C-alpha positions as CSV (number, residue, x, y, z in Angstrom):
1,M,0.0,0.0,0.0
2,A,1.4,3.4,-0.9
3,S,2.6,5.7,1.8
4,G,1.0,9.1,1.9
5,T,3.3,12.0,1.5
6,A,4.1,14.2,4.5
7,D,3.2,17.3,2.6
8,A,-0.3,16.0,1.8
9,T,-1.6,14.3,5.0
10,N,1.2,13.6,7.5
11,I,0.1,10.0,7.4
12,D,2.1,6.9,6.5
13,A,0.0,3.8,5.6
14,I,1.4,0.5,4.6
15,A,0.2,-3.1,4.4
16,V,2.2,-5.3,6.7
17,N,2.3,-8.9,8.0
18,T,0.8,-8.6,11.5
19,V,3.0,-11.2,13.2
20,G,6.1,-9.8,11.6
21,W,5.1,-6.2,12.7
22,L,4.6,-7.4,16.3
23,S,7.7,-9.5,16.3
24,A,10.0,-6.7,15.4
25,A,12.5,-6.0,18.1
26,E,11.7,-2.3,18.2
27,T,7.9,-2.7,18.4
28,T,6.4,-1.3,21.6
29,I,2.7,-0.4,21.6
30,V,1.1,1.8,24.3
31,V,-2.6,2.0,24.9
32,P,-3.3,5.7,26.0
33,V,-5.3,6.5,29.0
34,Y,-8.3,7.9,27.0
35,Q,-9.0,4.5,25.4
36,R,-12.0,2.6,26.5
37,Q,-11.4,-0.6,28.4
38,Y,-10.8,-3.9,26.7
39,R,-14.2,-5.5,26.2
40,W,-14.2,-8.1,23.5
41,D,-16.2,-11.1,24.6
42,I,-15.9,-14.8,24.0
43,G,-18.0,-14.6,20.8
44,A,-15.6,-12.2,19.2
45,C,-12.6,-14.4,20.3
46,E,-14.4,-17.4,18.8
47,K,-14.8,-15.6,15.5
48,L,-11.1,-14.6,15.4
49,L,-10.0,-18.1,16.1
50,G,-12.3,-19.4,13.4
51,D,-10.7,-17.0,10.9
52,V,-7.2,-18.1,11.9
53,R,-8.1,-21.7,11.4
54,A,-9.7,-21.0,8.0
55,V,-6.7,-19.1,6.7
56,A,-4.4,-21.8,8.0
57,D,-6.1,-24.4,6.0
58,S,-6.1,-22.4,2.8
59,D,-3.3,-22.3,0.2
60,D,-0.2,-20.2,0.7
61,R,-1.5,-17.4,-1.5
62,H,-4.5,-16.7,0.7
63,L,-4.1,-14.2,3.5
64,H,-6.5,-12.8,6.0
65,F,-6.9,-9.0,6.4
66,I,-7.8,-7.8,9.9
67,G,-8.3,-4.1,9.1
68,S,-6.3,-1.1,9.9
69,I,-4.3,-0.3,13.0
70,L,-3.9,3.5,13.7
71,S,-1.1,4.7,15.9
72,S,1.2,7.7,16.3
73,H,4.8,8.0,17.5
74,S,5.1,8.9,21.2
75,V,6.4,12.4,21.9
76,E,7.9,11.0,25.1
77,G,10.2,8.1,26.0
78,E,11.6,5.7,23.4
79,S,11.4,6.8,19.8
80,A,10.0,3.5,18.6
81,E,7.1,3.5,21.1
82,L,3.7,3.7,19.2
83,V,0.6,5.2,20.8
84,L,-2.4,3.0,19.7
85,I,-5.2,5.2,18.6
86,D,-7.4,2.5,17.0
87,G,-7.1,-1.3,17.1
88,Q,-6.8,-2.0,20.8
89,Q,-9.4,-4.7,20.8
90,R,-7.9,-6.6,17.9
91,I,-4.3,-6.3,19.0
92,T,-5.0,-7.2,22.6
93,T,-7.0,-10.3,21.6
94,L,-4.2,-11.4,19.3
95,M,-1.8,-11.1,22.1
96,L,-4.0,-13.2,24.4
97,L,-4.3,-15.8,21.6
98,V,-0.5,-15.9,21.1
99,A,0.0,-16.0,24.9
100,A,-2.3,-19.0,25.2
101,L,-0.5,-20.7,22.3
102,H,2.9,-20.0,23.8
103,H,2.0,-21.4,27.2
104,T,0.5,-24.5,25.5
105,V,3.7,-25.4,23.6
106,K,6.6,-23.9,25.7
107,T,7.7,-27.3,27.1
108,G,7.0,-29.5,24.1
109,H,7.9,-27.2,21.1
110,P,10.8,-24.9,22.2
111,E,11.4,-23.5,18.7
112,L,7.8,-22.5,18.2
113,A,7.7,-21.2,21.8
114,D,10.6,-18.9,20.9
115,D,8.8,-17.5,17.8
116,L,5.7,-16.9,19.9
117,E,7.7,-15.2,22.7
118,R,9.1,-12.7,20.2
119,V,5.6,-11.6,19.5
120,L,4.8,-11.1,23.2
121,V,7.8,-9.7,24.9
122,H,11.1,-7.9,24.3
123,S,14.2,-9.9,24.6
124,S,16.1,-10.4,27.8
125,P,16.8,-8.8,30.2
126,S,13.7,-6.5,30.1
127,R,11.1,-9.1,29.4
128,R,8.6,-6.2,29.0
129,T,5.4,-7.0,27.2
130,K,5.3,-5.4,23.7
131,L,1.7,-4.3,24.3
132,R,1.2,-2.0,27.3
133,P,-2.5,-1.6,28.1
134,H,-4.3,1.1,30.0
135,R,-2.2,1.5,33.2
136,A,-5.2,0.5,35.4
137,W,-5.1,-2.9,33.9
138,A,-1.4,-3.2,32.8
139,R,-0.4,-5.5,35.7
140,V,-3.3,-7.8,35.2
141,F,-2.5,-8.1,31.4
142,E,1.1,-8.7,32.1
143,S,0.4,-11.4,34.6
144,V,-1.8,-13.2,32.1
145,V,0.6,-12.9,29.2
146,L,3.6,-13.9,31.2
147,D,1.7,-16.8,32.9
148,R,2.1,-15.3,36.4
149,R,-1.6,-15.0,37.2
150,G,-1.3,-17.1,40.3
151,Q,1.4,-14.8,41.7
152,D,-0.7,-11.6,41.5
153,P,-1.4,-10.6,45.1
154,E,-4.6,-8.8,44.1
155,P,-6.3,-10.9,41.5
156,R,-9.0,-9.1,39.5
157,E,-11.6,-10.6,37.2
158,S,-11.1,-9.3,33.7
159,R,-11.8,-10.0,30.1
160,F,-8.0,-10.8,29.8
161,D,-8.6,-13.8,32.0
162,D,-11.8,-14.9,30.3
163,N,-10.5,-14.7,26.8
164,Y,-7.1,-16.2,27.6
165,A,-8.9,-19.1,29.2
166,F,-11.1,-19.5,26.2
167,F,-8.1,-19.8,23.9
168,R,-6.3,-22.2,26.2
169,S,-9.4,-24.4,26.3
170,Q,-9.7,-24.4,22.5
171,I,-6.1,-25.1,21.3
172,S,-4.4,-28.3,22.0
173,A,-0.6,-28.9,21.7
174,E,-1.3,-31.0,18.6
175,E,-3.1,-28.1,16.9
176,A,-0.6,-25.4,17.8
177,P,1.4,-25.5,14.6
178,R,-1.8,-25.1,12.6
179,I,-2.8,-22.0,14.6
180,W,0.7,-20.5,14.3
181,A,0.5,-21.0,10.5
182,G,-2.8,-19.2,10.4
183,L,-1.5,-16.3,12.6
184,Q,1.5,-15.8,10.2
185,K,-1.0,-15.2,7.3
186,L,-2.7,-12.2,9.0
187,E,-2.0,-8.8,7.7
188,H,-3.3,-5.3,8.4
189,V,-2.7,-1.7,7.3
190,A,-0.4,0.1,9.7
191,I,-1.4,3.8,9.7
192,T,1.1,6.0,11.4
193,L,0.3,9.6,12.0
194,G,2.7,12.5,11.7
195,A,2.6,15.6,13.9
196,G,0.3,17.5,11.7
197,A,-2.4,14.8,11.3
198,N,-5.9,15.2,12.9
199,A,-5.9,12.1,15.0
200,Q,-9.4,12.5,16.3
201,Q,-10.9,13.0,12.8
202,I,-9.2,9.9,11.5
203,F,-10.2,8.0,14.6
204,E,-13.9,8.9,14.1
205,S,-13.8,7.9,10.4
206,L,-12.3,4.5,11.3
207,N,-15.0,4.0,13.9
208,S,-17.9,4.9,11.7
209,T,-18.6,1.3,11.1
210,G,-18.8,-1.7,13.3
211,E,-19.5,-1.3,17.0
212,P,-19.8,2.5,17.5
213,L,-18.2,4.2,20.4
214,R,-20.5,5.8,22.9
215,D,-20.8,9.5,23.2
216,H,-18.9,9.7,26.4
217,E,-16.1,7.6,25.0
218,L,-15.8,10.0,22.0
219,I,-15.7,12.9,24.4
220,H,-13.0,11.2,26.5
221,N,-10.9,10.7,23.4
222,Y,-11.5,14.2,22.1
223,V,-10.4,15.8,25.4
224,L,-7.2,13.8,25.8
225,M,-6.1,12.9,22.3
226,G,-4.0,16.0,21.5
227,L,-2.1,16.0,24.8
228,S,1.2,14.4,25.7
229,H,1.2,11.2,27.8
230,A,2.0,13.1,31.0
231,E,-0.7,15.7,30.3
232,Q,-3.2,12.9,29.6
233,T,-2.3,11.3,32.9
234,E,-2.8,14.6,34.7
235,I,-6.3,15.2,33.3
236,E,-7.3,11.6,33.6
237,D,-6.3,11.4,37.3
238,S,-7.3,14.8,38.5
239,F,-10.6,15.2,36.6
240,W,-11.8,12.3,34.4
241,V,-11.6,9.5,36.9
242,P,-13.4,11.5,39.6
243,I,-16.1,12.4,37.1
244,E,-16.5,8.7,36.2
245,Q,-16.7,7.8,39.9
246,N,-19.3,10.5,40.6
247,T,-21.6,9.5,37.7
248,G,-21.0,5.8,37.4
249,E,-23.3,4.2,34.8
250,S,-24.9,7.6,34.2
251,L,-21.8,9.2,32.7
252,G,-23.5,9.5,29.3
253,S,-26.5,11.2,30.9
254,F,-24.3,13.5,32.9
255,W,-22.7,14.9,29.7
256,R,-26.1,15.3,28.0
257,H,-27.6,17.1,30.9
258,Y,-24.5,19.3,31.3
259,L,-24.7,20.3,27.7
260,V,-28.4,21.1,27.9
261,M,-27.7,23.2,31.0
262,T,-24.8,25.1,29.4
263,T,-26.2,25.6,25.9
264,G,-29.9,26.0,26.7
265,R,-30.7,23.7,23.8
266,E,-32.1,20.2,23.7
267,V,-29.5,17.6,23.0
268,A,-30.5,14.4,21.4
269,A,-30.0,11.3,23.5
270,I,-30.4,8.9,20.6
271,G,-29.1,8.8,17.1
272,K,-25.6,9.3,15.9
273,R,-23.3,11.1,18.3
274,G,-25.7,13.8,19.3
275,V,-24.1,14.5,22.7
276,Y,-20.6,14.3,21.3
277,D,-21.4,16.6,18.4
278,A,-22.9,19.1,20.9
279,F,-19.8,18.9,23.1
280,R,-17.4,19.6,20.2
281,Q,-19.6,22.6,19.1
282,Q,-19.4,23.9,22.7
283,F,-15.7,23.3,23.1
284,P,-14.1,23.7,19.6
285,R,-10.6,24.0,21.2
286,L,-9.3,22.4,24.4
287,D,-5.7,23.5,24.9
288,L,-4.2,22.4,28.2
289,T,-4.5,25.6,30.2
290,P,-8.2,26.3,29.5
291,L,-8.8,22.6,29.7
292,R,-7.7,22.5,33.3
293,T,-10.2,25.3,34.2
294,Q,-13.0,23.7,32.2
295,A,-12.3,20.2,33.6
296,A,-12.5,21.6,37.1
297,E,-16.0,22.8,36.3
298,W,-17.0,19.4,34.9
299,K,-15.7,17.8,38.0
300,E,-17.7,20.2,40.2
301,Y,-20.9,19.5,38.3
302,S,-20.3,15.8,38.5
303,E,-20.2,16.0,42.2
304,I,-23.6,17.7,42.1
305,Y,-24.8,15.1,39.7
306,R,-23.9,12.5,42.2
307,V,-26.2,14.1,44.7
308,L,-29.0,14.3,42.2
309,L,-28.6,10.6,41.4
310,N,-28.7,9.8,45.1
311,P,-30.2,12.6,47.2
312,A,-29.0,10.9,50.4
313,H,-25.6,12.4,49.6
314,A,-26.9,15.9,50.1
315,P,-25.6,17.4,53.4
316,D,-28.9,19.3,54.1
317,E,-31.9,17.1,55.0
318,D,-34.5,19.5,53.6
319,I,-32.8,19.7,50.3
320,A,-32.2,16.0,50.2
321,R,-36.0,15.5,50.8
322,Q,-36.9,17.8,48.0
323,L,-34.5,16.1,45.6
324,A,-35.9,12.7,46.5
325,Y,-39.4,14.0,45.8
326,L,-38.2,15.3,42.4
327,A,-36.7,11.9,41.5
328,T,-40.3,10.7,41.3
329,F,-40.4,12.3,37.8
330,G,-37.1,10.9,36.5
331,R,-34.1,12.9,35.5
332,A,-35.4,15.3,32.9
333,M,-35.0,18.3,35.1
334,H,-31.4,17.6,36.1
335,P,-29.9,20.3,33.9
336,L,-32.0,23.0,35.6
337,V,-31.4,21.7,39.1
338,M,-27.7,21.1,38.6
339,R,-27.2,24.8,38.0
340,A,-29.4,25.9,40.8
341,Y,-27.7,23.5,43.2
342,R,-24.3,24.8,42.1
343,D,-25.3,28.3,42.7
344,H,-26.5,27.4,46.2
345,V,-23.2,25.6,46.9
346,R,-21.3,28.7,45.9
347,G,-23.5,30.9,48.0
348,E,-25.1,32.7,45.1
349,I,-28.7,31.7,46.1
350,D,-29.9,30.7,49.5
351,K,-31.4,27.5,50.7
352,D,-35.0,28.8,50.5
353,T,-34.6,29.8,46.8
354,L,-33.2,26.5,45.9
355,I,-36.1,24.6,47.6
356,R,-38.6,27.1,46.1
357,T,-37.2,26.2,42.6
358,I,-37.3,22.4,43.2
359,E,-40.9,22.8,44.5
360,F,-42.0,24.8,41.5
361,V,-40.5,22.2,39.2
362,Q,-42.4,19.4,40.9
363,A,-45.6,21.4,40.6
364,L,-44.9,21.9,36.9
365,L,-44.3,18.2,36.3
366,L,-47.2,17.0,38.4
367,R,-49.7,19.4,37.1
368,R,-48.8,18.8,33.5
369,T,-49.1,15.0,34.1
370,V,-52.5,15.4,35.8
371,V,-54.0,17.3,32.8
372,G,-52.4,15.0,30.3
373,L,-49.7,17.3,28.9
374,S,-46.3,16.1,27.9
375,T,-43.3,16.8,30.2
376,D,-40.8,16.3,27.5
377,R,-38.6,19.0,26.1
378,L,-39.3,21.6,28.7
379,V,-36.0,21.9,30.5
380,A,-33.9,23.7,27.9
381,R,-36.2,26.7,27.8
382,L,-36.1,26.8,31.6
383,C,-32.4,26.7,31.6
384,R,-32.4,29.7,29.2
385,A,-34.8,31.5,31.4
386,R,-32.8,30.9,34.5
387,A,-29.8,32.5,32.9
388,D,-31.8,35.8,33.2
389,G,-32.4,35.3,36.9
390,Q,-34.8,33.7,39.3
391,E,-37.7,35.9,38.4
392,S,-37.4,35.1,34.8
393,L,-37.3,31.3,35.6
394,E,-40.4,31.5,37.7
395,R,-42.2,33.4,35.0
396,A,-41.2,30.8,32.5
397,I,-42.3,28.0,34.8
398,S,-45.7,29.7,35.3
399,R,-46.2,30.0,31.6
400,I,-46.1,26.2,31.1
401,T,-47.8,25.2,34.4
402,P,-51.5,24.4,34.1
403,S,-53.7,26.6,36.1
404,D,-55.6,25.6,39.3
405,E,-58.8,25.4,37.3
406,R,-57.4,22.9,34.8
407,V,-55.9,20.7,37.5
408,R,-59.2,20.7,39.5
409,A,-61.1,19.6,36.4
410,A,-58.6,16.9,35.4
411,I,-58.0,15.5,38.8
412,K,-61.8,15.1,39.4
413,Y,-62.2,12.5,36.7
414,G,-58.7,11.2,35.9
415,E,-56.5,8.5,37.3
416,L,-54.1,10.0,39.8
417,P,-50.5,9.9,38.5
418,H,-47.6,9.2,40.9
419,A,-50.1,8.2,43.5
420,A,-47.6,7.0,46.2
421,Y,-45.7,10.3,45.9
422,V,-48.8,12.5,45.9
423,L,-50.5,10.7,48.8
424,G,-47.3,10.4,50.7
425,R,-46.8,14.2,50.6
426,L,-50.4,14.8,51.4
427,A,-50.0,12.6,54.4
428,G,-46.7,14.2,55.5
429,A,-44.8,11.0,55.1
430,D,-41.1,11.3,54.4
431,A,-41.0,7.7,53.0
432,P,-44.1,7.1,50.9
433,A,-42.7,3.7,49.8
434,E,-43.4,2.3,53.2
435,F,-47.1,2.5,52.6
436,A,-49.5,0.7,50.2
437,I,-52.0,2.5,48.1
438,E,-55.4,1.5,49.3
439,H,-58.4,1.8,46.9
440,V,-61.3,2.5,49.3
441,F,-63.7,1.3,46.6
442,P,-61.9,-1.8,45.1
443,V,-60.8,-1.7,41.5
444,A,-62.4,-5.1,41.0
445,P,-65.2,-5.5,43.7
446,G,-66.8,-8.8,44.5
447,D,-70.5,-9.3,44.2
448,G,-70.9,-8.9,47.9
449,W,-69.1,-5.6,48.2
450,S,-71.2,-2.8,49.8
451,G,-70.5,0.9,50.4
452,D,-73.3,1.4,52.9
453,G,-74.0,-2.0,54.4
454,V,-77.4,-2.1,52.7
455,R,-77.0,-2.7,49.0
456,S,-74.3,-5.1,47.6
457,W,-72.4,-4.7,44.3
458,A,-74.6,-7.3,42.6
459,D,-77.6,-5.0,43.2
460,F,-76.1,-2.0,41.5
461,T,-77.4,-1.0,38.1
462,E,-75.0,-1.1,35.2
463,D,-74.8,2.7,35.2
464,E,-74.1,2.7,38.9
465,Q,-71.3,0.2,38.5
466,N,-69.8,2.1,35.7
467,S,-69.8,5.4,37.6
468,H,-68.1,3.7,40.5
469,R,-65.4,2.1,38.3
470,A,-64.8,5.5,36.6
471,L,-63.7,6.9,39.9
472,A,-61.9,3.9,41.4
473,K,-58.4,5.4,40.6
474,T,-59.1,9.0,41.2
475,L,-57.7,11.0,44.1
476,G,-60.7,10.8,46.3
477,N,-60.8,7.0,46.3
478,L,-57.2,6.5,47.2
479,A,-55.5,6.4,50.7
480,P,-52.0,5.5,51.9
481,L,-52.1,2.6,54.4
482,E,-49.5,0.7,56.3
483,E,-48.6,-2.5,54.5
484,P,-49.8,-4.9,57.3
485,L,-53.1,-3.1,57.5
486,A,-53.5,-3.0,53.7
487,E,-53.3,-6.8,53.5
488,R,-56.2,-7.1,55.9
489,V,-58.7,-5.0,53.9
490,I,-58.3,-6.4,50.4
491,D,-61.8,-6.8,48.9
492,M,-63.6,-5.8,52.1
493,S,-66.8,-3.8,52.1
494,F,-66.4,-0.2,53.4
495,G,-68.1,-1.0,56.7
496,D,-65.6,-3.6,57.4
497,K,-62.6,-1.5,56.3
498,R,-63.5,1.4,58.7
499,E,-62.2,-0.5,61.8
500,T,-58.8,-1.1,60.1
501,Y,-58.6,2.6,58.9
502,S,-59.2,3.7,62.6
503,K,-55.9,1.9,63.5
504,S,-53.8,3.7,60.9
505,R,-51.3,6.3,62.1
506,I,-51.9,8.3,58.9
507,R,-54.4,11.0,59.6
508,L,-55.4,11.2,56.0
509,T,-56.5,7.6,56.1
510,N,-57.7,7.5,59.7
511,A,-60.3,10.1,58.9
512,L,-62.1,7.7,56.6
513,A,-63.2,5.6,59.7
514,A,-65.6,8.4,60.6
515,L,-67.6,8.3,57.4
516,P,-70.9,6.4,57.5
517,K,-70.8,5.1,53.8
518,W,-68.8,5.2,50.7
519,G,-69.8,5.8,47.1
520,T,-69.5,8.2,44.2
521,A,-70.7,11.2,46.2
522,A,-68.2,10.5,49.0
523,I,-65.4,10.0,46.4
524,A,-66.3,13.3,44.7
525,A,-66.4,15.2,48.0
526,R,-63.1,13.9,49.1
527,T,-61.5,14.7,45.7
528,V,-62.7,18.3,46.1
529,E,-61.2,18.5,49.5
530,L,-57.8,16.9,48.6
531,S,-57.6,18.8,45.4
532,E,-57.3,22.0,47.3
533,R,-54.5,20.6,49.3
534,V,-52.8,19.4,46.1
535,L,-53.0,22.9,44.7
536,E,-51.4,24.3,47.9
537,I,-48.5,21.8,48.1
538,W,-47.8,21.9,44.3
539,A,-48.4,25.6,44.0
540,S,-47.7,27.4,40.7
541,P,-45.9,30.7,40.3
542,T,-48.0,33.7,39.2
543,I,-50.4,32.7,36.4
544,V,-49.9,34.2,33.0
545,D,-52.5,34.7,30.2
546,I,-51.6,31.8,27.9
547,D,-49.5,28.8,28.8
548,D,-46.9,27.1,26.6
549,D,-49.5,24.8,25.0
550,G,-51.7,27.7,24.0
551,L,-54.5,26.4,26.3
552,T,-56.3,29.4,27.8
553,P,-59.0,29.2,30.4
554,I,-62.3,30.2,28.6
555,L,-62.8,33.1,31.1
556,D,-59.3,34.5,30.0
557,A,-60.0,34.1,26.3
558,A,-59.9,37.3,24.3
559,L,-61.3,38.2,20.9
560,R,-58.7,38.1,18.2
561,R,-58.3,40.8,15.5
562,G,-59.8,40.5,12.0
563,W,-58.7,37.7,9.7
564,P,-56.9,37.8,6.5
565,P,-58.6,36.0,3.6
566,G,-58.5,32.2,3.9
567,W,-57.4,32.3,7.6
568,Q,-60.7,31.9,9.4
569,R,-59.5,29.1,11.8
570,E,-59.3,30.8,15.2
571,F,-58.8,27.7,17.4
572,E,-56.9,24.4,17.0
573,Y,-59.3,22.8,19.4
574,V,-61.4,23.2,22.6
575,E,-61.2,21.2,25.8
576,Y,-64.6,20.8,27.3
577,R,-64.5,19.0,30.7
578,G,-61.9,16.6,29.5
579,E,-63.4,16.2,26.0
580,H,-61.5,17.2,22.9
581,W,-63.6,19.2,20.5
582,E,-62.6,20.0,17.0
583,V,-64.0,23.5,17.1
584,Y,-62.3,26.1,14.9
585,D,-64.1,29.5,15.5
586,I,-66.2,31.3,18.1
587,R,-69.3,31.0,16.0
588,Y,-69.1,27.1,16.1
589,L,-68.1,27.2,19.8
590,F,-71.1,29.4,20.7
591,N,-73.5,27.0,18.9
592,R,-72.0,23.9,20.5
593,I,-71.8,25.2,24.0
594,F,-75.4,26.4,24.1
595,K,-76.6,23.1,22.7
596,R,-74.6,21.1,25.1
597,L,-75.7,23.1,28.1
598,W,-79.3,23.0,27.0
599,A,-79.0,19.3,27.4
600,D,-76.9,19.2,30.5
601,S,-77.6,22.4,32.5
602,R,-80.8,23.8,31.1
603,A,-81.7,25.8,34.2
604,A,-78.4,27.8,34.0
605,V,-79.0,28.5,30.3
606,V,-82.5,29.7,31.0
607,A,-81.4,31.9,33.9
608,F,-78.5,33.4,31.9
609,S,-80.7,34.1,28.8
610,A,-83.5,35.7,30.8
611,R,-81.1,38.0,32.5
612,R,-79.3,38.9,29.3
613,G,-82.4,39.1,27.1
614,G,-81.0,36.3,24.8
615,P,-79.6,34.6,22.9
616,I,-82.4,32.0,23.4
617,Y,-86.0,32.9,22.3
618,P,-89.3,31.1,22.2
619,A,-89.8,31.9,18.5
620,Q,-87.9,32.9,15.4
621,S,-89.3,36.5,15.6
622,W,-87.2,38.1,13.0
623,N,-85.3,37.1,9.9
624,G,-81.7,35.8,10.3
625,Q,-79.8,32.7,11.2
626,W,-81.4,30.5,13.8
627,D,-80.9,27.0,15.2
628,A,-83.6,25.0,17.0
629,L,-82.9,23.7,20.5
630,D,-86.3,22.0,20.7
631,E,-89.8,22.7,19.4
632,S,-90.2,25.9,21.3
633,N,-86.8,27.3,21.9
634,F,-84.4,28.7,19.3
635,L,-80.8,30.0,19.4
636,Y,-80.1,33.1,17.4
637,M,-76.9,32.8,15.5
638,G,-76.6,36.3,14.0
639,W,-74.6,37.9,16.8
640,D,-71.2,39.5,16.3
641,S,-68.0,37.7,17.5
642,Q,-67.6,39.8,20.6
643,Y,-71.1,39.0,21.8
644,M,-70.7,35.3,21.1
645,L,-67.5,35.1,23.2
646,T,-68.9,37.0,26.1
647,A,-72.1,34.9,25.9
648,V,-70.1,31.6,26.0
649,Q,-68.1,32.9,29.0
650,G,-71.2,34.1,30.8
651,V,-73.3,30.9,30.4
652,L,-70.4,28.6,31.4
653,D,-69.9,30.7,34.4
654,E,-73.6,30.6,35.2
655,A,-73.4,26.8,35.0
656,G,-70.3,26.6,37.2
657,L,-68.3,24.9,34.3
658,A,-66.0,27.7,33.2
659,P,-63.0,26.3,35.1
660,E,-63.3,23.1,33.1
661,V,-63.3,24.6,29.6
662,F,-60.1,25.7,27.6
663,V,-59.4,26.9,24.2
664,K,-56.2,26.5,22.2
665,Y,-55.7,29.2,19.7
666,S,-54.4,28.3,16.3
667,Y,-51.0,29.6,15.1
668,I,-52.8,32.4,13.1
669,G,-55.1,32.9,16.1
670,N,-52.2,33.8,18.3
671,A,-50.7,35.9,15.6
672,M,-53.9,37.9,15.4
673,G,-53.9,38.4,19.1
């Protein structure tokens, strides 16, 4: 293979015999500290051995190509020392195969053993292995290759041991000459970089196929690759190892959340190298002096991330409790909380402000979940807002936090999300996991279940049963109860459960023992009571006109300006008491609201219309657009838009349903606002 010229690429590439390359007296290969650990498994070793056997059995003209090995000359130490940039997995596995072969034949085939030894180690007196792995594993590797494993005072389980043992088990002394013949027919392209070559770019290109490196591995390489060995060791020991220790298996998540925090932009967690690409864009140059400063910040944030992963590490009990509460919702808000916690540690915000922030975030997430809104892709905008100060952050949170009215409406009929967390906090329990969630009315009642001691479940009509089932998982029907007590009351009727409830230490549940009966009315009443407490604990910052989803309480709706031709769609949709209506303008909404309330809340409609002098009349007394409500009542449809909007707001308020109705303006509707 032709060598590249220094003027063009600073790269020398040549096809070589792999065993000859390794056997050369001057060959020493060093695995730099930024490389990922050796992790080939038995399956990969089995495939390699199969390839060696196959090429051994072929004619002399047939060779086996194992790919390219990328290295650079070390800027320190011996001139012949090669720093291995790509190829660690293959070279290490070949060395283990040769070591297994050597130990198999060293007593019975001395000449073959000498040939194999030249691949593995330098000649006496040094006896150093030609491959020097990551220093954390160098002693283990050396003890395996030199057959000193039993002499290691601190044996460690490793892939070196596993794969060496596999090769020893597969190759007999009789087969050894065959395996050696196959090894001698391996070849690769040796790529050696000059001083001006972009090692990271070439490394990424070579790793674009096969098993891809993970984002945090690419970041690791990117940070260290341009440094000398001594500088790499400094950054590795002082910063990278502590970051890994602080974040553990969540190292990849840490980098993504750190970048969301610092950039104020969402960073893709899936797909090709989204986190790594964002890192490179954020840090286009990492020379040693600024790298030390930057790495110190990474380490500082990793220590905070350790606390977020396990709030028990927080030195303040109140903060630890709030972080544990927040963990109920996963890690999506870590970027925001990382920065707030860092500011608290540095004394830039006090404890109360930090807790206030965490509480508002919990309220945001719980309220959105209750009303059925997504909690995805919220944190970047909040990080941007926080950069402008605490007031800006709270204003941004309020803008995307559903109002009290929306939460009341949704919680009345919907299944309570994160029930253990919500009920635990309502009950004042620091450890909600210690309690079971009791369904006062069972989710699947038996025929004999009774809520009042008079009528049994089998006697209920189908409508009565359906209305009970619809409320079984709502807030009003749930109670935290100690595990031993919860086991006693499964499937019991309410009258039998009350005695057990009276023994509970939890006041929220204990109070149920005083109720005479249980049914839909009791569930609804308890939901109303507890909903107010939910709204107090998970309070929202100051409410704004329109939240992030464009959903506006009907009483806050405002008439938009006139429409350009062809853009008469004012609303995307309307939410009516949990129903999704495809209603696009105020005229259609006016018609549908009055018709629905005529069926559901006629007295309120009659009272409103009588007081306002319309819009409902007993006859079509003048020409215009009318819609019949029944044989003797008609809705006039000729009003202007302002009248229709105020009439919709007024009649819903009269019926007591306004808090449960919301409009979402269309894009052009917002533009016309």
